[in-house]
C-alpha positions as CSV (number, residue, x, y, z in Angstrom):
1,M,73.4,75.5,-136.7
2,M,76.6,73.4,-137.2
3,L,75.2,72.1,-140.5
4,A,74.1,75.6,-141.6
5,F,77.5,77.1,-140.8
6,A,79.7,74.2,-141.9
7,R,78.1,73.8,-145.4
8,H,78.9,77.4,-146.3
9,F,82.3,77.3,-144.7
10,V,83.3,74.2,-146.7
11,A,81.9,75.8,-149.9
12,L,83.9,79.0,-149.2
13,L,87.1,77.0,-148.6
14,F,86.7,75.1,-151.9
15,L,85.8,78.3,-153.9
16,L,88.4,80.7,-152.6
17,P,91.3,79.2,-154.7
18,V,89.5,79.9,-157.9
19,G,87.4,82.8,-156.8
20,W,89.9,85.0,-154.9
21,A,91.3,86.6,-158.1
22,A,87.8,87.8,-159.1
23,M,87.0,88.9,-155.5
24,K,90.2,90.9,-155.3
25,R,89.5,92.5,-158.7
26,D,85.9,93.4,-157.9
27,M,86.2,94.3,-154.3
28,S,85.3,97.9,-154.9
29,R,82.2,96.7,-156.9
30,Y,81.2,94.5,-153.9
31,W,81.3,97.6,-151.7
32,E,78.9,99.4,-154.1
33,L,76.6,96.4,-154.1
34,R,77.0,95.7,-150.3
35,W,73.3,96.1,-149.5
36,Q,72.2,93.9,-152.4
37,L,74.8,91.2,-151.4
38,L,73.8,91.4,-147.8
39,K,70.1,90.9,-148.6
40,V,70.8,88.1,-151.0
41,S,73.0,86.3,-148.5
42,L,70.8,86.8,-145.5
43,A,67.7,85.6,-147.4
44,G,69.0,82.6,-149.3
45,M,71.9,81.3,-147.2
46,V,71.3,82.4,-143.6
47,A,67.5,82.7,-143.0
48,F,66.6,79.9,-145.4
49,N,69.0,77.4,-143.7
50,L,68.3,78.5,-140.1
51,L,64.5,78.2,-140.6
52,A,64.5,75.0,-142.6
53,Y,67.0,73.1,-140.4
54,S,65.2,74.3,-137.2
55,G,61.8,73.3,-138.6
56,L,63.0,69.9,-139.7
57,H,63.7,68.9,-136.1
58,A,60.0,68.8,-135.4
59,T,58.2,68.2,-138.7
60,T,58.1,65.2,-141.1
61,A,60.2,64.9,-144.2
62,S,57.0,64.6,-146.4
63,N,55.6,67.8,-145.0
64,A,58.9,69.5,-145.7
65,Q,58.7,68.2,-149.3
66,L,55.2,69.5,-149.8
67,L,56.2,72.9,-148.5
68,N,59.3,72.9,-150.7
69,S,57.1,72.5,-153.7
70,T,55.6,75.9,-153.0
71,I,58.8,77.7,-153.9
72,P,58.0,78.1,-157.6
73,V,54.6,79.4,-156.7
74,L,56.1,81.9,-154.2
75,I,58.6,83.0,-156.8
76,V,55.8,83.7,-159.2
77,L,53.9,85.8,-156.6
78,L,57.0,87.7,-155.6
79,G,58.0,88.2,-159.2
80,A,54.6,89.8,-159.9
81,V,55.1,92.1,-156.9
82,F,58.8,93.1,-157.3
83,L,59.5,92.5,-161.0
84,R,56.0,93.0,-162.4
85,Q,56.3,89.6,-164.2
86,R,53.2,88.0,-165.6
87,L,52.8,84.4,-166.6
88,S,51.1,83.4,-169.9
89,V,48.3,80.9,-169.9
90,R,50.8,78.3,-171.2
91,Q,53.2,79.0,-168.4
92,M,50.4,78.8,-165.8
93,C,49.4,75.4,-167.2
94,G,53.0,74.3,-166.9
95,L,53.2,75.4,-163.3
96,F,49.9,73.6,-162.5
97,L,51.1,70.4,-164.2
98,S,54.4,70.4,-162.4
99,C,52.8,71.0,-159.0
100,A,50.4,68.2,-159.7
101,G,53.3,65.9,-160.5
102,V,55.1,66.8,-157.3
103,L,52.0,66.1,-155.2
104,T,51.5,62.8,-157.1
105,I,55.0,61.6,-156.0
106,I,54.9,62.9,-152.4
107,L,51.3,61.7,-151.8
108,Q,52.0,58.4,-153.6
109,G,49.1,59.0,-156.0
110,E,46.6,59.3,-153.2
111,F,45.5,62.9,-153.1
112,A,43.1,62.2,-150.3
113,R,46.1,62.1,-148.0
114,L,46.5,65.8,-148.4
115,L,43.1,66.3,-146.6
116,T,44.2,64.2,-143.6
117,R,47.8,65.6,-143.4
118,Q,48.4,67.5,-140.2
119,F,50.5,70.7,-140.2
120,S,51.8,72.3,-137.1
121,Q,53.2,75.7,-136.1
122,V,56.6,74.4,-136.9
123,D,55.6,73.9,-140.5
124,L,55.1,77.6,-140.6
125,M,58.8,77.9,-139.9
126,V,59.6,75.7,-142.9
127,L,57.2,77.6,-145.1
128,A,58.9,80.9,-144.0
129,A,62.2,79.2,-145.1
130,M,60.7,78.6,-148.6
131,L,59.5,82.2,-148.7
132,C,63.1,83.3,-148.0
133,F,64.4,81.1,-150.8
134,A,61.9,82.6,-153.2
135,L,62.9,86.1,-152.1
136,F,66.6,85.0,-152.6
137,S,65.7,84.0,-156.2
138,I,64.1,87.4,-156.9
139,L,67.0,89.4,-155.3
140,L,69.5,87.5,-157.5
141,R,68.0,89.3,-160.4
142,Y,69.2,92.6,-159.1
143,L,72.9,91.7,-159.1
144,P,74.6,93.1,-162.2
145,A,75.0,90.6,-165.0
146,D,78.6,91.9,-165.8
147,T,80.0,90.9,-162.4
148,D,81.8,87.6,-162.1
149,R,79.4,85.0,-160.7
150,I,82.1,83.0,-159.0
151,G,83.4,86.1,-157.1
152,L,79.8,87.0,-156.2
153,L,79.1,83.6,-154.8
154,A,82.3,83.7,-152.8
155,A,81.3,87.1,-151.4
156,Q,77.8,85.7,-150.5
157,L,79.3,82.7,-148.8
158,A,81.7,84.9,-146.8
159,V,78.7,87.0,-145.5
160,A,76.8,83.8,-144.6
161,V,79.7,82.4,-142.7
162,V,80.1,85.5,-140.6
163,A,76.3,85.8,-140.0
164,L,75.9,82.1,-139.0
165,L,78.9,82.0,-136.6
166,P,77.0,83.6,-133.7
167,F,74.2,81.0,-134.0
168,L,76.8,78.2,-134.0
169,V,78.4,79.6,-130.8
170,L,75.0,79.8,-129.1
171,E,74.1,76.3,-130.1
172,Y,77.5,75.0,-128.8
173,R,77.2,76.9,-125.5
174,G,73.7,75.4,-125.2
175,G,75.2,71.9,-125.1
176,A,74.5,70.6,-128.7
177,R,77.5,68.8,-130.2
178,A,78.0,67.3,-133.6
179,T,79.1,63.6,-133.7
180,W,82.1,63.6,-136.1
181,N,83.0,60.4,-137.9
182,A,83.9,59.4,-141.4
183,A,80.3,59.3,-142.6
184,A,79.4,62.7,-141.0
185,I,82.5,64.3,-142.6
186,A,81.8,62.8,-146.0
187,A,78.2,64.0,-145.8
188,M,79.3,67.5,-144.8
189,L,81.7,67.7,-147.7
190,Y,79.0,66.6,-150.1
191,V,76.5,69.2,-148.7
192,G,79.2,71.9,-148.8
193,V,80.6,71.2,-152.3
194,A,77.5,69.9,-154.1
195,A,74.6,71.7,-152.5
196,S,76.2,74.9,-151.3
197,L,78.8,75.5,-154.0
198,L,77.9,73.8,-157.3
199,A,74.1,74.0,-156.9
200,N,74.2,77.7,-155.8
201,L,76.5,78.6,-158.6
202,L,74.5,76.9,-161.3
203,Y,71.3,78.3,-159.9
204,M,72.7,81.9,-159.9
205,L,73.8,81.4,-163.6
206,G,70.3,80.1,-164.4
207,V,68.5,83.0,-162.8
208,A,70.9,85.4,-164.6
209,R,70.0,83.7,-168.0
210,V,66.3,83.0,-167.8
211,G,65.0,84.9,-164.8
212,P,63.8,83.7,-161.3
213,V,60.4,82.5,-162.4
214,R,61.6,80.1,-165.1
215,A,64.6,79.0,-163.0
216,G,62.4,78.4,-160.0
217,M,60.2,76.0,-162.0
218,F,63.1,73.5,-162.1
219,I,62.9,73.2,-158.3
220,H,60.0,70.8,-159.0
221,L,62.6,68.3,-160.3
222,V,63.9,67.8,-156.7
223,P,61.3,65.1,-155.8
224,L,61.8,63.5,-159.3
225,Y,65.5,63.3,-158.7
226,G,64.9,62.0,-155.2
227,A,62.7,59.2,-156.4
228,L,65.2,58.1,-159.1
229,L,68.1,58.2,-156.7
230,S,66.2,56.3,-154.0
231,G,65.6,53.6,-156.6
232,V,69.2,53.5,-157.7
233,L,71.0,54.0,-154.3
234,L,68.5,52.6,-151.8
235,D,66.8,49.9,-154.0
236,E,63.4,51.4,-153.2
237,H,60.6,50.3,-155.4
238,L,59.3,52.8,-158.0
239,G,55.5,52.6,-158.4
240,A,53.2,53.7,-161.1
241,Y,52.5,57.0,-159.3
242,H,56.2,57.8,-159.7
243,A,55.9,57.5,-163.5
244,V,52.7,59.6,-163.5
245,G,54.3,62.3,-161.3
246,M,57.5,62.4,-163.3
247,A,55.6,62.7,-166.6
248,A,53.5,65.5,-165.2
249,I,56.6,67.4,-163.9
250,L,58.4,67.1,-167.2
251,S,55.3,68.0,-169.2
252,G,54.9,71.1,-167.0
253,L,58.5,72.1,-167.5
254,V,58.3,71.7,-171.2
255,C,55.1,73.6,-171.3
256,S,56.6,76.5,-169.4
257,T,60.0,76.8,-171.0
258,V,60.0,75.4,-174.6
259,V,59.8,78.1,-177.2
260,D,56.8,77.9,-179.5
261,A,58.1,78.4,-183.1
262,R,54.8,80.1,-184.2
263,L,54.7,82.6,-181.3
264,G,58.4,83.2,-180.9
265,P,60.2,83.1,-177.5
266,W,58.6,84.1,-174.3
267,P,59.1,87.8,-173.6
268,R,62.0,88.2,-171.2
269,T,61.6,90.4,-168.1
270,R,63.3,93.7,-168.1
271,R,66.3,93.6,-165.8
272,P,67.3,96.4,-163.5
273,D,70.9,96.3,-164.7
274,A,70.1,96.0,-168.4
275,A,70.4,99.7,-169.4
276,V,72.3,100.2,-172.6
277,T,73.6,103.5,-173.9
278,L,73.1,104.0,-177.7
279,A,75.2,105.9,-180.1
280,D,73.0,108.9,-179.9
281,G,73.4,109.1,-176.1
282,K,69.9,107.8,-175.3
283,T,69.4,104.9,-173.0
284,T,67.3,101.9,-173.6
285,E,66.7,98.6,-171.9
286,A,68.1,95.3,-173.2
287,V,65.6,92.5,-173.1
């Protein structure tokens, strides 16, 4: 609970100096969007972190990575339900390729390990966290495109900090204490600034530009980045299965996102906020 609270508190502290002007200007807009902001914050920042961090106390990191790889698939399913999005055959192939690449890296090229892997009830908690993040990705699409994204993120972080504080108090009263030292503080600053601030901001911008399904596909780059960083920072050996998995992930992303010159760009999904008033007074939808 300390980690869940502190990462968003740190992100809010760093964002306020540059986001306060936008927040002050758009405060009335935030009140109009209060239910959308509440749902986005509770799904992506509160429920996701509480479930994921609680589940990681009793499950393995490899199980968590496998469950994390379901996020793009869950986004596709929720996109079909809420946004009526449909994938083309080419995009489906790309999703399959990237999923296969993720499994190749996590299972170290031995897919038989998937059959012997044991999942517990705690893993359902981690899976529920991934479902919350997928829902967060879909809900981002309902935030108006003309509202400043930095101010919106600051508002979401403020909601998360308030919502997470009671859980922190309960944990503290239960006897759990964080061990603060230089390494812990540095790690918390990294999680707050890089993961909670920069990553969230860039992801919000990505969803606004290309939609939740295409943006969610890039989550499959996480194990690829993890493997590369492990090799650079931890001197871990990169095997042939890493190369195969990386190639499959990148091929899947290219297959899903690159525009085919003969067919034209992928049809973009209609956005709830994309209504445009024409000169004759009629309203259409910008796509």
